[in-house]
C-alpha positions as CSV (number, residue, x, y, z in Angstrom):
1,M,45.9,-4.8,125.4
2,A,45.9,-6.6,128.7
3,D,48.7,-8.6,130.0
4,A,49.1,-11.5,128.7
5,R,50.9,-13.3,131.5
6,T,47.7,-12.4,133.9
7,P,45.9,-15.9,134.3
8,T,42.6,-15.1,135.5
9,N,41.9,-12.5,132.6
10,P,42.4,-13.3,128.8
11,P,43.4,-10.5,127.3
12,P,40.8,-8.6,125.2
13,A,41.4,-8.3,121.6
14,P,43.5,-5.3,120.4
15,A,42.1,-2.4,119.2
16,W,42.2,-2.7,115.4
17,G,41.4,0.2,113.6
18,A,42.2,2.6,116.1
19,G,45.8,2.7,115.0
20,A,46.9,1.6,118.1
21,T,50.4,-0.8,118.6
22,T,50.2,-3.5,121.1
23,P,52.6,-5.3,123.3
24,A,53.1,-8.3,121.3
25,A,53.7,-6.7,117.9
26,A,55.6,-3.8,119.2
27,S,58.1,-6.3,121.5
28,S,61.8,-6.1,120.6
29,P,62.7,-9.3,118.9
30,T,65.2,-11.4,120.6
31,L,66.5,-13.1,117.4
32,K,68.7,-11.1,115.5
33,A,69.5,-11.2,111.5
34,T,72.8,-12.2,110.8
35,G,72.4,-11.8,107.0
36,P,70.2,-12.1,104.1
37,L,67.3,-14.1,104.7
38,R,68.4,-16.7,102.0
39,Q,71.3,-17.5,104.0
40,N,69.0,-18.4,107.0
41,L,69.2,-22.1,106.3
42,R,66.7,-23.1,109.2
43,F,63.8,-20.9,107.6
44,Q,64.9,-22.3,103.7
45,A,64.6,-26.1,105.3
46,L,61.3,-25.0,106.5
47,W,60.3,-23.3,103.5
48,I,61.2,-26.3,101.2
49,G,59.3,-28.9,103.0
50,S,56.5,-26.6,103.2
51,T,56.8,-26.0,99.5
52,S,56.7,-29.3,98.8
53,S,54.1,-30.7,100.8
54,T,52.1,-27.7,99.5
55,L,53.0,-28.9,95.8
56,G,51.7,-32.4,96.9
57,V,48.3,-31.2,98.2
58,A,48.0,-29.1,95.1
59,V,48.6,-32.2,92.5
60,A,46.0,-34.3,94.9
61,D,43.5,-31.6,94.7
62,I,42.9,-32.5,91.1
63,A,43.7,-35.7,90.6
64,Y,41.1,-37.0,93.6
65,P,38.0,-35.4,91.8
66,L,39.3,-36.8,88.6
67,L,39.6,-40.2,90.0
68,I,36.1,-40.1,91.5
69,L,34.9,-38.9,88.2
70,M,36.4,-42.2,86.7
71,I,35.2,-44.6,89.3
72,T,31.5,-43.1,90.0
73,G,30.9,-40.7,87.5
74,S,28.9,-38.4,89.8
75,P,30.1,-34.7,90.5
76,A,28.0,-34.9,94.0
77,K,30.2,-37.7,94.9
78,A,33.3,-35.6,94.1
79,G,32.1,-32.8,95.6
80,L,31.6,-35.1,98.7
81,F,35.4,-36.0,98.9
82,A,36.5,-32.5,99.3
83,A,33.5,-32.1,101.9
84,V,34.8,-34.8,104.0
85,Q,38.3,-33.7,103.7
86,T,37.4,-30.2,104.9
87,I,34.8,-31.5,107.8
88,G,38.3,-33.2,109.0
89,M,40.4,-30.0,108.9
90,L,37.8,-28.1,110.4
91,A,36.9,-30.6,113.3
92,A,40.7,-30.4,114.2
93,G,41.5,-26.9,113.5
94,L,41.1,-25.8,117.2
95,P,42.8,-28.7,119.0
96,A,45.5,-28.5,116.6
97,G,45.8,-24.9,117.7
98,S,45.7,-25.6,121.1
99,L,48.4,-28.4,120.4
100,A,50.5,-25.9,118.9
101,D,50.4,-23.3,121.5
102,R,51.6,-26.1,124.0
103,Y,53.8,-28.7,122.6
104,D,56.9,-28.5,120.0
105,P,55.3,-27.4,116.8
106,R,58.4,-29.3,114.9
107,S,57.0,-32.9,116.6
108,I,53.6,-32.0,115.8
109,V,54.6,-31.6,112.0
110,L,56.5,-34.6,112.0
111,V,53.6,-36.8,113.1
112,A,51.0,-35.2,110.7
113,E,53.2,-35.5,107.6
114,T,54.1,-39.3,108.6
115,C,50.4,-39.6,109.0
116,R,49.6,-38.2,105.3
117,V,52.3,-40.1,104.2
118,V,50.6,-43.2,105.3
119,V,47.2,-42.3,104.2
120,T,48.6,-41.9,100.5
121,V,50.5,-44.9,100.3
122,A,47.3,-46.6,101.3
123,V,45.4,-45.0,98.5
124,V,48.3,-45.9,96.0
125,L,48.3,-49.6,97.0
126,A,44.0,-50.0,96.9
127,L,44.4,-48.1,93.6
128,A,46.9,-50.3,92.0
129,M,45.5,-53.6,93.3
130,G,41.8,-52.7,92.5
131,W,40.7,-52.2,96.0
132,L,40.0,-48.6,95.9
133,S,36.4,-47.7,96.9
134,L,34.4,-44.4,97.8
135,P,34.3,-45.5,101.6
136,L,37.9,-45.8,101.5
137,L,38.7,-42.7,99.8
138,L,36.3,-40.8,102.3
139,A,38.3,-41.9,105.2
140,A,41.5,-40.9,103.5
141,A,39.8,-37.3,103.0
142,A,38.9,-37.3,106.6
143,L,42.4,-38.0,107.7
144,L,44.0,-35.8,105.3
145,G,42.1,-32.9,106.5
146,I,43.0,-33.5,110.0
147,G,46.9,-33.5,108.9
148,Y,46.3,-30.5,107.1
149,A,45.1,-28.5,110.4
150,A,47.8,-30.0,112.5
151,C,50.4,-28.8,110.0
152,S,49.1,-25.2,109.2
153,A,48.8,-24.0,112.6
154,A,52.6,-25.6,113.5
155,R,54.2,-24.6,110.5
156,M,53.1,-20.9,111.0
157,L,54.5,-20.9,114.5
158,L,57.9,-22.6,113.6
159,L,58.1,-19.5,110.6
160,R,58.0,-17.3,113.3
161,S,60.8,-19.2,115.6
162,V,63.5,-19.2,113.1
163,V,63.1,-15.6,111.4
164,P,64.0,-12.3,113.0
165,G,60.9,-10.0,113.4
166,E,62.7,-7.5,111.1
167,Q,62.8,-10.2,108.5
168,L,59.4,-11.4,109.1
169,T,57.3,-9.5,106.3
170,A,60.1,-10.8,103.7
171,A,59.5,-14.5,104.8
172,L,55.8,-14.0,104.5
173,T,56.4,-12.4,101.3
174,Q,58.6,-15.5,100.1
175,D,55.9,-17.7,101.6
176,Q,53.1,-16.0,99.2
177,V,55.5,-17.2,96.6
178,R,55.5,-20.7,97.9
179,T,51.7,-20.8,98.1
180,N,50.7,-19.2,94.6
181,G,53.8,-21.1,93.0
182,A,52.5,-24.5,94.1
183,G,48.8,-23.3,92.7
184,I,50.4,-22.7,89.4
185,V,52.5,-25.7,89.1
186,G,50.2,-28.3,90.9
187,P,47.0,-28.5,88.8
188,A,49.0,-28.5,85.9
189,L,51.2,-31.2,87.2
190,G,48.4,-33.0,88.7
191,G,46.4,-33.1,85.6
192,A,49.6,-34.5,83.2
193,L,50.4,-37.1,85.8
194,Y,46.7,-38.3,86.0
195,S,46.5,-38.8,82.2
196,L,49.4,-41.2,82.3
197,R,48.0,-44.7,82.7
198,V,50.5,-46.5,84.8
199,L,49.5,-48.2,87.9
200,A,45.8,-47.3,87.4
201,H,46.0,-43.6,87.3
202,A,48.2,-43.8,90.5
203,V,51.1,-41.6,89.4
204,P,49.7,-38.2,90.8
205,F,49.3,-40.1,94.3
206,V,53.0,-41.5,94.5
207,F,54.1,-37.8,93.6
208,T,51.9,-36.4,96.7
209,A,53.0,-39.0,99.0
210,A,56.8,-38.4,98.1
211,A,56.0,-34.6,98.3
212,F,55.0,-35.3,101.9
213,V,57.9,-37.4,102.9
214,I,60.1,-34.3,101.2
215,G,58.4,-31.9,104.0
216,M,58.5,-34.6,106.7
217,V,62.7,-35.1,106.2
218,T,63.2,-31.0,106.0
219,T,61.3,-30.7,109.1
220,A,63.3,-32.9,111.0
221,F,66.4,-30.9,110.6
222,L,64.8,-28.3,112.4
223,P,65.7,-28.1,116.4
224,R,63.3,-29.1,118.7
225,R,61.9,-26.7,121.1
226,A,63.0,-27.1,124.8
227,K,60.5,-27.4,127.3
228,G,59.6,-23.8,129.0
229,Q,61.2,-22.5,125.6
230,P,58.7,-19.6,124.1
231,Q,57.1,-20.5,120.9
232,D,57.9,-17.1,119.3
233,S,61.2,-16.0,118.8
234,Q,60.1,-12.1,119.6
235,D,58.3,-13.1,122.9
236,E,61.1,-14.8,125.3
237,D,59.4,-12.9,128.1
238,Q,56.2,-15.1,128.1
239,P,56.1,-17.8,131.0
240,P,55.0,-21.3,129.6
241,A,51.8,-21.4,131.5
242,A,50.6,-18.4,129.2
243,A,50.1,-21.1,126.7
244,D,47.4,-22.5,128.8
245,Q,45.3,-19.1,129.2
246,G,41.9,-18.9,127.8
247,G,41.4,-22.4,126.7
248,M,41.1,-24.0,123.5
249,L,38.5,-21.2,122.0
250,A,40.8,-18.4,123.1
251,G,41.4,-17.7,119.6
252,V,38.0,-17.4,118.6
253,R,37.5,-15.1,121.3
254,V,39.9,-12.8,120.3
255,L,38.3,-12.8,116.5
256,W,35.0,-12.3,117.6
257,G,35.4,-9.5,120.3
258,Q,36.5,-7.0,117.2
259,P,33.5,-5.8,115.0
260,M,36.0,-5.2,112.2
261,L,37.3,-8.8,112.6
262,R,34.2,-10.2,113.0
263,A,32.5,-8.8,109.7
264,S,35.3,-9.8,107.5
265,V,35.4,-13.2,109.0
266,I,31.6,-13.5,108.0
267,L,32.2,-12.1,104.5
268,I,35.2,-14.3,103.9
269,M,33.3,-17.4,105.1
270,I,30.4,-16.4,102.5
271,V,33.2,-16.5,99.4
272,N,34.7,-19.3,100.9
273,T,31.9,-21.3,101.1
274,L,31.0,-20.5,97.8
275,G,34.2,-20.9,96.4
276,A,35.3,-24.1,97.7
277,G,33.3,-25.8,95.1
278,L,34.4,-23.3,92.2
279,D,36.7,-25.8,91.3
280,L,34.8,-28.4,91.1
281,V,32.3,-26.3,88.9
282,I,35.4,-25.3,86.2
283,I,36.4,-29.1,86.0
284,V,32.9,-30.2,85.6
285,L,32.4,-27.6,82.9
286,L,35.4,-27.9,81.1
287,H,35.1,-31.5,81.3
288,H,31.8,-31.4,79.7
289,Q,33.3,-29.3,77.0
290,S,35.7,-32.3,76.1
291,V,39.0,-30.4,77.6
292,P,41.9,-32.8,77.9
293,S,42.5,-33.5,82.1
294,A,46.0,-31.9,81.4
295,Q,44.5,-28.6,79.9
296,I,42.2,-28.5,82.7
297,G,45.0,-28.6,85.4
298,I,46.8,-25.8,83.2
299,V,43.7,-23.6,83.7
300,L,43.3,-24.2,87.3
301,G,47.1,-23.4,87.5
302,V,47.1,-20.3,85.7
303,G,45.2,-19.1,88.9
304,G,48.7,-19.3,90.9
305,A,50.3,-17.1,88.5
306,G,47.6,-14.5,89.4
307,G,48.6,-14.9,93.0
308,I,52.1,-14.5,92.3
309,A,51.3,-11.4,90.2
310,G,49.0,-10.0,92.8
311,I,52.1,-9.7,95.1
312,G,52.8,-6.6,93.3
313,F,49.3,-5.2,93.9
314,V,49.6,-5.8,97.9
315,R,50.8,-1.8,98.8
316,I,48.5,-0.5,96.2
317,L,45.4,-2.3,97.7
318,H,46.7,-1.6,101.2
319,R,46.1,2.1,100.5
320,L,42.4,1.2,101.0
321,R,41.4,1.0,104.3
322,P,41.4,-2.6,105.0
323,G,37.3,-3.1,105.2
324,V,37.2,-1.3,101.7
325,M,40.0,-3.4,100.3
326,L,38.3,-6.6,101.4
327,L,34.9,-5.4,99.8
328,A,36.6,-4.2,97.0
329,V,38.5,-7.9,95.9
330,C,35.3,-9.8,97.0
331,L,33.0,-7.6,94.5
332,G,35.9,-8.4,91.8
333,F,35.4,-11.8,92.4
334,T,31.9,-12.0,92.2
335,V,32.3,-10.3,88.9
336,V,34.7,-12.7,87.6
337,I,32.2,-15.7,89.0
338,A,29.5,-14.5,86.6
339,L,31.8,-14.0,83.5
340,L,32.8,-17.6,83.7
341,A,29.7,-18.7,82.7
342,V,30.4,-17.3,79.2
343,P,31.4,-20.1,77.1
344,F,34.1,-19.0,75.3
345,G,36.6,-21.8,76.1
346,P,39.6,-22.9,78.4
347,W,41.6,-19.8,78.2
348,W,39.1,-17.5,78.6
349,V,38.4,-19.4,81.9
350,A,42.4,-19.3,82.7
351,G,42.3,-15.3,81.9
352,L,39.4,-14.9,84.4
353,V,41.0,-17.2,87.3
354,F,44.0,-15.3,87.0
355,I,42.3,-11.6,87.1
356,A,40.3,-13.0,90.3
357,M,43.5,-14.2,92.1
358,L,45.1,-10.9,91.9
359,G,43.7,-9.6,95.2
360,I,44.0,-12.8,97.6
361,P,47.9,-11.9,98.6
362,A,46.3,-8.2,99.7
363,I,44.0,-10.2,101.8
364,Q,46.2,-12.7,102.9
365,V,49.0,-10.2,104.1
366,A,46.3,-8.1,105.6
367,V,45.4,-11.1,107.7
368,D,48.9,-11.0,109.0
369,I,49.0,-7.4,109.9
370,L,45.5,-7.4,111.4
371,V,45.1,-10.9,113.2
372,I,48.3,-12.5,113.6
373,R,51.1,-10.2,114.4
374,Q,48.5,-8.5,117.0
375,A,47.5,-11.7,118.6
376,P,49.4,-12.7,122.1
377,A,52.3,-15.0,121.2
378,A,51.1,-17.6,123.7
379,Q,47.5,-17.7,121.9
380,R,48.8,-17.3,118.6
381,G,48.5,-21.0,117.6
382,R,44.7,-20.9,118.6
383,V,44.1,-17.8,116.8
384,I,45.5,-19.0,113.6
385,A,43.6,-22.2,114.2
386,A,40.5,-20.1,114.7
387,L,40.8,-18.0,112.0
388,M,41.2,-21.0,109.5
389,T,38.4,-23.2,111.5
390,L,35.8,-19.9,111.4
391,I,36.4,-18.9,107.4
392,G,35.9,-22.6,106.7
393,L,32.9,-23.2,108.4
394,G,30.7,-23.2,105.4
395,M,33.4,-24.8,102.8
396,P,31.7,-28.4,103.3
397,A,28.4,-27.4,102.4
398,G,29.6,-25.0,99.7
399,L,31.4,-28.4,98.3
400,V,28.3,-30.9,98.7
401,G,26.3,-28.2,97.2
402,C,27.9,-27.4,94.3
403,G,27.9,-31.1,93.7
404,L,24.4,-31.3,93.8
405,L,23.8,-28.4,91.8
406,L,25.9,-29.8,88.9
407,Q,23.8,-32.7,88.9
408,Y,20.6,-30.6,88.1
409,V,21.5,-27.7,86.3
410,P,24.3,-26.9,84.0
411,A,27.6,-25.9,84.6
412,Q,26.9,-22.4,83.6
413,A,23.8,-22.0,85.5
414,A,25.4,-23.4,88.6
415,M,28.0,-20.2,88.0
416,L,25.7,-17.9,87.4
417,T,23.8,-19.1,90.9
418,L,27.3,-18.8,92.8
419,A,27.6,-15.2,91.7
420,A,24.4,-14.3,92.7
421,I,24.8,-15.4,96.2
422,L,28.0,-14.0,96.3
423,A,26.8,-10.5,95.6
424,A,23.9,-10.7,98.1
425,G,26.8,-11.3,100.6
426,V,28.7,-8.7,99.7
427,A,25.7,-6.4,99.5
428,Y,24.8,-7.8,103.2
429,S,28.6,-7.1,104.5
430,A,28.8,-3.4,102.7
431,T,25.8,-2.4,105.4
432,K,28.4,-2.8,108.1
433,R,29.6,0.8,109.0
434,E,33.2,-1.2,110.8
435,M,34.0,-2.7,107.1
436,W,34.1,1.3,105.9
437,H,35.6,2.9,109.0
438,A,38.3,0.8,110.1
439,L,41.9,1.6,110.1
440,W,45.2,-0.1,109.7
441,P,47.3,-0.4,112.6
442,A,49.9,2.0,113.4
443,N,52.4,-0.4,113.8
């Protein structure tokens, strides 16, 4: 990799798949472990806050579609809410990454969490007073999406600043527990809280606002990054000017400059486009079968259990080459979507969702190995944001498309349509030789 401190020549993407180490990944860490990760109070505070915010989002992701279905009776409008939220996230993605590289990520998280609290409280008040309308909900969706983008890039940099290099894998594994644990508890809790007829179904939104407050308070206990201090604990030799290198699109160039990463990102874009509306299809499918909202939440929450169980498959799946692993997981996901069309009841759906999630941790850890650890430290926020933005580009179309599809065809037919499109995407990606021949980095 070229020297990241050269201002006139942005560093090319590292030679992923060639087995080469990079300076950013191979540099010796300056933050040393003084005990087990559980004794790292800064990391645990960050983890608790991130877990709380993630749980709040998971609860809201179930409550908002149910609320809109109650108000409008339209699956398309429920899909529109999620699409607007995703558009807000995508529009803010690259600017959020640039801000995270330039400014104190702690302050960014505090501002973003405060905004999410204000927006959620506004929804609660409007719902309780009978003022809630679809335009207000869509405005809230856009602001929540922007807040999510800002928090995501900044929190990843915060994690890397409080965890020594030798404990980073353990920290990321614990982070998988956070994500998938919220996936288990959040949907079930969201469905249960929404079923309470208190304050016109506002209870899940009160919970979400409180969860964001906890995320804000725990972040306030983390130290502020001093001006000129590096973002990453492993790269104190990076000058502050390096953060300006390459501009807002530096992360996109890093990802798009490597054939293997480019092919992988395209495949994940296809999966995310179709998978974005999958929860909505499942909700409508089970809703038409008169499954109670609390039970719908439990069914979707089983996916989080599959994600946690999938942590044990990471090493096994990583014995495959990275591209082969990605193709195999996506092919399995295609089969699961097709089987969801078989009307065997909610527990059949729950079992398939569990199976679908087993391969997700392997992909998420692969992203860290192949992308985040290899990126120049001064551009890491932009690389994270670029990855989130690129793989999410088709999600708004997927959300709206699934909503419209459900307006005109039965949910079972919608499932089979998604499976057919995804199968075509996997087949196309399988024609790229980079997916078959790329290797894991040597470090």
